[in-house]
VOLO-477288 format. One record per residue (C-alpha): residue number from 1; x, y, z. Coordinates in Angstrom, 2 decimals, m for minus. Layout:
# VOLO-477288
<r><torpa>NUM</torpa><u>X</u><v>Y</v><w>Z</w></r>
...
This chain:
# VOLO-477288
<r><torpa>1</torpa><u>21.57</u><v>m22.88</v><w>m12.21</w></r>
<r><torpa>2</torpa><u>19.32</u><v>m20.77</v><w>m10.13</w></r>
<r><torpa>3</torpa><u>17.04</u><v>m22.42</v><w>m7.38</w></r>
<r><torpa>4</torpa><u>13.44</u><v>m22.22</v><w>m7.67</w></r>
<r><torpa>5</torpa><u>11.97</u><v>m19.80</v><w>m5.38</w></r>
<r><torpa>6</torpa><u>10.24</u><v>m21.19</v><w>m2.23</w></r>
<r><torpa>7</torpa><u>6.36</u><v>m20.07</v><w>m2.28</w></r>
<r><torpa>8</torpa><u>5.58</u><v>m19.01</v><w>1.31</w></r>
<r><torpa>9</torpa><u>2.60</u><v>m20.92</v><w>2.98</w></r>
<r><torpa>10</torpa><u>0.06</u><v>m19.04</v><w>4.90</w></r>
<r><torpa>11</torpa><u>1.25</u><v>m20.52</v><w>7.67</w></r>
<r><torpa>12</torpa><u>4.57</u><v>m18.61</v><w>7.27</w></r>
<r><torpa>13</torpa><u>2.75</u><v>m15.43</v><w>6.69</w></r>
<r><torpa>14</torpa><u>0.69</u><v>m15.94</v><w>9.80</w></r>
<r><torpa>15</torpa><u>4.27</u><v>m16.25</v><w>11.75</w></r>
<r><torpa>16</torpa><u>5.51</u><v>m13.27</v><w>10.25</w></r>
<r><torpa>17</torpa><u>2.38</u><v>m11.25</v><w>11.44</w></r>
<r><torpa>18</torpa><u>2.24</u><v>m12.89</v><w>14.83</w></r>
<r><torpa>19</torpa><u>6.34</u><v>m11.74</v><w>15.22</w></r>
<r><torpa>20</torpa><u>5.24</u><v>m8.34</v><w>13.99</w></r>
<r><torpa>21</torpa><u>3.14</u><v>m8.10</v><w>16.41</w></r>
<r><torpa>22</torpa><u>5.30</u><v>m8.85</v><w>18.87</w></r>
<r><torpa>23</torpa><u>7.90</u><v>m6.53</v><w>17.87</w></r>
<r><torpa>24</torpa><u>5.06</u><v>m3.45</v><w>17.70</w></r>
<r><torpa>25</torpa><u>4.27</u><v>m4.31</v><w>21.51</w></r>
<r><torpa>26</torpa><u>8.12</u><v>m3.65</v><w>22.37</w></r>
<r><torpa>27</torpa><u>8.60</u><v>m1.27</v><w>20.21</w></r>
<r><torpa>28</torpa><u>5.56</u><v>1.03</v><w>22.15</w></r>
<r><torpa>29</torpa><u>7.28</u><v>m0.08</v><w>25.16</w></r>
<r><torpa>30</torpa><u>10.36</u><v>1.90</v><w>24.24</w></r>
<r><torpa>31</torpa><u>12.34</u><v>m0.71</v><w>22.78</w></r>
<r><torpa>32</torpa><u>14.89</u><v>0.50</v><w>20.18</w></r>
<r><torpa>33</torpa><u>16.41</u><v>m2.99</v><w>19.25</w></r>
<r><torpa>34</torpa><u>12.90</u><v>m4.58</v><w>18.24</w></r>
<r><torpa>35</torpa><u>12.30</u><v>m1.04</v><w>16.38</w></r>
<r><torpa>36</torpa><u>15.80</u><v>m1.94</v><w>14.68</w></r>
<r><torpa>37</torpa><u>14.11</u><v>m5.08</v><w>13.40</w></r>
<r><torpa>38</torpa><u>10.86</u><v>m3.26</v><w>12.65</w></r>
<r><torpa>39</torpa><u>12.64</u><v>m1.46</v><w>10.42</w></r>
<r><torpa>40</torpa><u>14.31</u><v>m4.22</v><w>8.69</w></r>
<r><torpa>41</torpa><u>11.78</u><v>m6.49</v><w>8.30</w></r>
<r><torpa>42</torpa><u>9.09</u><v>m4.10</v><w>6.68</w></r>
<r><torpa>43</torpa><u>11.61</u><v>m0.94</v><w>5.23</w></r>
<r><torpa>44</torpa><u>11.35</u><v>m2.62</v><w>1.78</w></r>
<r><torpa>45</torpa><u>7.78</u><v>m3.03</v><w>1.86</w></r>
<r><torpa>46</torpa><u>6.65</u><v>0.61</v><w>3.29</w></r>
<r><torpa>47</torpa><u>9.63</u><v>2.20</v><w>0.40</w></r>
<r><torpa>48</torpa><u>7.41</u><v>0.64</v><w>m2.73</w></r>
<r><torpa>49</torpa><u>4.12</u><v>1.47</v><w>m1.07</w></r>
<r><torpa>50</torpa><u>5.84</u><v>5.54</v><w>m0.57</w></r>
<r><torpa>51</torpa><u>7.43</u><v>5.11</v><w>m3.91</w></r>
<r><torpa>52</torpa><u>4.47</u><v>4.00</v><w>m5.96</w></r>
<r><torpa>53</torpa><u>2.82</u><v>7.30</v><w>m5.02</w></r>
<r><torpa>54</torpa><u>5.93</u><v>9.77</v><w>m5.12</w></r>
<r><torpa>55</torpa><u>7.13</u><v>8.35</v><w>m7.88</w></r>
<r><torpa>56</torpa><u>10.82</u><v>9.90</v><w>m6.55</w></r>
<r><torpa>57</torpa><u>13.13</u><v>8.05</v><w>m4.66</w></r>
<r><torpa>58</torpa><u>14.63</u><v>10.87</v><w>m3.11</w></r>
<r><torpa>59</torpa><u>11.32</u><v>11.88</v><w>m1.94</w></r>
<r><torpa>60</torpa><u>10.57</u><v>8.30</v><w>m0.69</w></r>
<r><torpa>61</torpa><u>13.30</u><v>7.93</v><w>1.39</w></r>
<r><torpa>62</torpa><u>12.95</u><v>11.02</v><w>3.10</w></r>
<r><torpa>63</torpa><u>8.77</u><v>10.59</v><w>3.78</w></r>
<r><torpa>64</torpa><u>9.75</u><v>7.06</v><w>4.50</w></r>
<r><torpa>65</torpa><u>11.97</u><v>8.58</v><w>7.70</w></r>
<r><torpa>66</torpa><u>9.02</u><v>10.40</v><w>9.01</w></r>
<r><torpa>67</torpa><u>7.37</u><v>6.99</v><w>8.49</w></r>
<r><torpa>68</torpa><u>9.20</u><v>5.32</v><w>11.13</w></r>
<r><torpa>69</torpa><u>9.01</u><v>8.80</v><w>13.41</w></r>
<r><torpa>70</torpa><u>5.65</u><v>8.20</v><w>13.42</w></r>
<r><torpa>71</torpa><u>5.47</u><v>4.26</v><w>13.54</w></r>
<r><torpa>72</torpa><u>7.60</u><v>4.98</v><w>16.95</w></r>
<r><torpa>73</torpa><u>5.68</u><v>7.13</v><w>18.73</w></r>
<r><torpa>74</torpa><u>1.55</u><v>6.09</v><w>17.96</w></r>
<r><torpa>75</torpa><u>3.08</u><v>1.94</v><w>18.16</w></r>
<r><torpa>76</torpa><u>0.95</u><v>1.99</v><w>21.26</w></r>
<r><torpa>77</torpa><u>m1.99</u><v>3.14</v><w>19.32</w></r>
<r><torpa>78</torpa><u>m1.74</u><v>m0.58</v><w>16.89</w></r>
<r><torpa>79</torpa><u>m4.79</u><v>m2.92</v><w>17.73</w></r>
<r><torpa>80</torpa><u>m4.34</u><v>m5.73</v><w>15.84</w></r>
<r><torpa>81</torpa><u>m7.89</u><v>m6.74</v><w>16.65</w></r>
<r><torpa>82</torpa><u>m8.47</u><v>m3.63</v><w>13.46</w></r>
<r><torpa>83</torpa><u>m5.54</u><v>m4.39</v><w>11.14</w></r>
<r><torpa>84</torpa><u>m2.36</u><v>m6.75</v><w>10.42</w></r>
<r><torpa>85</torpa><u>0.75</u><v>m4.60</v><w>11.39</w></r>
<r><torpa>86</torpa><u>1.73</u><v>m4.32</v><w>8.10</w></r>
<r><torpa>87</torpa><u>m1.42</u><v>m2.95</v><w>7.29</w></r>
<r><torpa>88</torpa><u>m1.43</u><v>m0.30</v><w>10.41</w></r>
<r><torpa>89</torpa><u>1.96</u><v>0.41</v><w>8.75</w></r>
<r><torpa>90</torpa><u>1.57</u><v>0.58</v><w>4.95</w></r>
<r><torpa>91</torpa><u>m1.94</u><v>2.58</v><w>6.05</w></r>
<r><torpa>92</torpa><u>0.53</u><v>5.35</v><w>8.16</w></r>
<r><torpa>93</torpa><u>2.51</u><v>5.44</v><w>4.82</w></r>
<r><torpa>94</torpa><u>0.32</u><v>5.83</v><w>2.47</w></r>
<r><torpa>95</torpa><u>m1.33</u><v>8.41</v><w>4.30</w></r>
<r><torpa>96</torpa><u>2.12</u><v>10.56</v><w>4.82</w></r>
<r><torpa>97</torpa><u>2.81</u><v>9.72</v><w>0.97</w></r>
<r><torpa>98</torpa><u>m0.28</u><v>11.74</v><w>0.07</w></r>
<r><torpa>99</torpa><u>0.00</u><v>14.35</v><w>2.64</w></r>
<r><torpa>100</torpa><u>3.38</u><v>15.00</v><w>0.94</w></r>
<r><torpa>101</torpa><u>1.75</u><v>15.49</v><w>m2.29</w></r>
<r><torpa>102</torpa><u>m0.89</u><v>17.60</v><w>m1.68</w></r>
<r><torpa>103</torpa><u>1.92</u><v>20.01</v><w>0.11</w></r>
<r><torpa>104</torpa><u>3.30</u><v>20.11</v><w>m3.14</w></r>
<r><torpa>105</torpa><u>0.48</u><v>19.65</v><w>m6.10</w></r>
<r><torpa>106</torpa><u>m3.06</u><v>19.86</v><w>m5.74</w></r>
<r><torpa>107</torpa><u>m6.04</u><v>17.44</v><w>m7.00</w></r>
<r><torpa>108</torpa><u>m4.06</u><v>14.70</v><w>m7.19</w></r>
<r><torpa>109</torpa><u>m6.36</u><v>11.12</v><w>m6.90</w></r>
<r><torpa>110</torpa><u>m5.86</u><v>9.49</v><w>m3.54</w></r>
<r><torpa>111</torpa><u>m4.45</u><v>5.89</v><w>m2.94</w></r>
<r><torpa>112</torpa><u>m6.51</u><v>3.58</v><w>m1.38</w></r>
<r><torpa>113</torpa><u>m5.42</u><v>0.64</v><w>0.83</w></r>
<r><torpa>114</torpa><u>m6.57</u><v>m1.86</v><w>m1.73</w></r>
<r><torpa>115</torpa><u>m3.84</u><v>m1.12</v><w>m4.07</w></r>
<r><torpa>116</torpa><u>m1.43</u><v>m1.18</v><w>m1.85</w></r>
<r><torpa>117</torpa><u>m0.39</u><v>m4.95</v><w>m2.37</w></r>
<r><torpa>118</torpa><u>0.01</u><v>m4.12</v><w>m6.22</w></r>
<r><torpa>119</torpa><u>3.88</u><v>m5.52</v><w>m7.21</w></r>
<r><torpa>120</torpa><u>6.18</u><v>m2.73</v><w>m7.56</w></r>
<r><torpa>121</torpa><u>9.21</u><v>m2.47</v><w>m9.58</w></r>
<r><torpa>122</torpa><u>11.33</u><v>m2.36</v><w>m6.69</w></r>
<r><torpa>123</torpa><u>10.23</u><v>m5.53</v><w>m5.31</w></r>
<r><torpa>124</torpa><u>12.36</u><v>m8.80</v><w>m4.44</w></r>
<r><torpa>125</torpa><u>11.56</u><v>m12.00</v><w>m5.85</w></r>
<r><torpa>126</torpa><u>10.53</u><v>m12.93</v><w>m1.97</w></r>
<r><torpa>127</torpa><u>7.89</u><v>m10.44</v><w>m1.74</w></r>
<r><torpa>128</torpa><u>6.56</u><v>m10.46</v><w>m4.84</w></r>
<r><torpa>129</torpa><u>6.02</u><v>m14.47</v><w>m4.15</w></r>
<r><torpa>130</torpa><u>4.23</u><v>m13.11</v><w>m1.06</w></r>
<r><torpa>131</torpa><u>2.30</u><v>m10.18</v><w>m2.69</w></r>
<r><torpa>132</torpa><u>1.15</u><v>m12.82</v><w>m5.11</w></r>
<r><torpa>133</torpa><u>m1.90</u><v>m14.53</v><w>m3.72</w></r>
<r><torpa>134</torpa><u>m3.63</u><v>m10.98</v><w>m3.12</w></r>
<r><torpa>135</torpa><u>m2.22</u><v>m9.37</v><w>m6.28</w></r>
<r><torpa>136</torpa><u>m4.07</u><v>m12.25</v><w>m7.93</w></r>
<r><torpa>137</torpa><u>m7.46</u><v>m11.46</v><w>m6.28</w></r>
<r><torpa>138</torpa><u>m6.79</u><v>m8.05</v><w>m6.83</w></r>
<r><torpa>139</torpa><u>m6.34</u><v>m8.94</v><w>m10.93</w></r>
<r><torpa>140</torpa><u>m9.74</u><v>m11.29</v><w>m10.73</w></r>
<r><torpa>141</torpa><u>m11.97</u><v>m8.36</v><w>m9.39</w></r>
<r><torpa>142</torpa><u>m10.38</u><v>m5.62</v><w>m11.60</w></r>
<r><torpa>143</torpa><u>m11.06</u><v>m7.85</v><w>m14.04</w></r>
<r><torpa>144</torpa><u>m14.15</u><v>m8.27</v><w>m12.97</w></r>
<r><torpa>145</torpa><u>m14.95</u><v>m3.93</v><w>m13.30</w></r>
<r><torpa>146</torpa><u>m16.67</u><v>m2.93</v><w>m16.50</w></r>
<r><torpa>147</torpa><u>m13.55</u><v>m2.11</v><w>m18.79</w></r>
<r><torpa>148</torpa><u>m13.20</u><v>1.96</v><w>m18.69</w></r>
<r><torpa>149</torpa><u>m13.92</u><v>1.72</v><w>m14.68</w></r>
<r><torpa>150</torpa><u>m10.84</u><v>m0.98</v><w>m14.53</w></r>
<r><torpa>151</torpa><u>m9.18</u><v>1.14</v><w>m16.76</w></r>
<r><torpa>152</torpa><u>m9.95</u><v>3.71</v><w>m15.00</w></r>
<r><torpa>153</torpa><u>m8.60</u><v>2.53</v><w>m11.62</w></r>
<r><torpa>154</torpa><u>m5.42</u><v>1.23</v><w>m12.71</w></r>
<r><torpa>155</torpa><u>m4.51</u><v>4.78</v><w>m14.44</w></r>
<r><torpa>156</torpa><u>m5.39</u><v>6.37</v><w>m11.31</w></r>
<r><torpa>157</torpa><u>m3.37</u><v>4.14</v><w>m8.52</w></r>
<r><torpa>158</torpa><u>m0.59</u><v>2.50</v><w>m10.77</w></r>
<r><torpa>159</torpa><u>0.05</u><v>5.11</v><w>m12.87</w></r>
<r><torpa>160</torpa><u>m0.71</u><v>8.51</v><w>m10.83</w></r>
<r><torpa>161</torpa><u>m3.46</u><v>10.30</v><w>m12.82</w></r>
<r><torpa>162</torpa><u>m4.96</u><v>13.20</v><w>m11.45</w></r>
<r><torpa>163</torpa><u>m8.71</u><v>13.16</v><w>m11.06</w></r>
<r><torpa>164</torpa><u>m7.97</u><v>16.47</v><w>m13.69</w></r>
<r><torpa>165</torpa><u>m6.28</u><v>13.99</v><w>m16.69</w></r>
<r><torpa>166</torpa><u>m8.71</u><v>11.01</v><w>m16.10</w></r>
<r><torpa>167</torpa><u>m11.71</u><v>13.82</v><w>m16.72</w></r>
<r><torpa>168</torpa><u>m10.17</u><v>15.12</v><w>m19.66</w></r>
<r><torpa>169</torpa><u>m9.10</u><v>11.45</v><w>m20.73</w></r>
<r><torpa>170</torpa><u>m12.58</u><v>10.27</v><w>m20.97</w></r>
<r><torpa>171</torpa><u>m14.14</u><v>13.29</v><w>m21.42</w></r>
<r><torpa>172</torpa><u>m16.00</u><v>13.54</v><w>m18.39</w></r>
<r><torpa>173</torpa><u>m16.33</u><v>15.86</v><w>m15.59</w></r>
<r><torpa>174</torpa><u>m14.40</u><v>15.91</v><w>m12.69</w></r>
<r><torpa>175</torpa><u>m17.12</u><v>14.98</v><w>m10.45</w></r>
<r><torpa>176</torpa><u>m18.00</u><v>11.90</v><w>m12.25</w></r>
<r><torpa>177</torpa><u>m14.21</u><v>10.12</v><w>m12.14</w></r>
<r><torpa>178</torpa><u>m14.30</u><v>10.64</v><w>m8.54</w></r>
<r><torpa>179</torpa><u>m18.03</u><v>9.02</v><w>m7.79</w></r>
<r><torpa>180</torpa><u>m16.92</u><v>6.11</v><w>m10.48</w></r>
<r><torpa>181</torpa><u>m13.61</u><v>5.96</v><w>m9.10</w></r>
<r><torpa>182</torpa><u>m14.67</u><v>5.75</v><w>m5.46</w></r>
<r><torpa>183</torpa><u>m17.94</u><v>3.26</v><w>m6.72</w></r>
<r><torpa>184</torpa><u>m15.55</u><v>1.27</v><w>m8.35</w></r>
<r><torpa>185</torpa><u>m13.27</u><v>0.82</v><w>m5.07</w></r>
<r><torpa>186</torpa><u>m16.50</u><v>0.21</v><w>m3.56</w></r>
<r><torpa>187</torpa><u>m16.80</u><v>m2.97</v><w>m6.18</w></r>
<r><torpa>188</torpa><u>m13.30</u><v>m4.00</v><w>m5.56</w></r>
<r><torpa>189</torpa><u>m13.66</u><v>m3.97</v><w>m1.69</w></r>
<r><torpa>190</torpa><u>m16.69</u><v>m6.54</v><w>m2.04</w></r>
<r><torpa>191</torpa><u>m15.27</u><v>m8.46</v><w>m4.60</w></r>
<r><torpa>192</torpa><u>m11.98</u><v>m8.85</v><w>m2.09</w></r>
<r><torpa>193</torpa><u>m14.83</u><v>m9.34</v><w>1.20</w></r>
<r><torpa>194</torpa><u>m12.86</u><v>m6.24</v><w>2.95</w></r>
């Protein structure tokens, strides 16, 4: 019989953020052991972010290495007053993955940090539990959107549809799709209190 999974408390999440902040300070000072610990603690999450955007494991692994080089080089720029450590690193990961797509295929819908906490198929049970509260909030906010716009956001950010594919599917000009996505994301930000 399998043991019931443990649910992480808000205190555990705060402790993890505090530990990551301390590790990033040490990484900024050139501490290689701290960098190895940072990689151990965050690589699965960042790999999920990148894989969700790139949809190719081999490419995601390659880009993940570039991301950690960037984190190593820019750790001193991390500002705990502006973002949590994992949000800061996920933004670096998301941007690097999007840059990779842009180099390979123009006119792909840009990912947004609101969608970084959506469950990915590669996540482990403990990670799923950690993300579940954020996911419930996001799902609630997505359900608050107009049905068509909710579907559009899901297709764009979960299925990887380009603006042109969305325009064809919803029989709208690309500019309208871009506007609808932007407004929908602004509405999600308001709902999430971001």
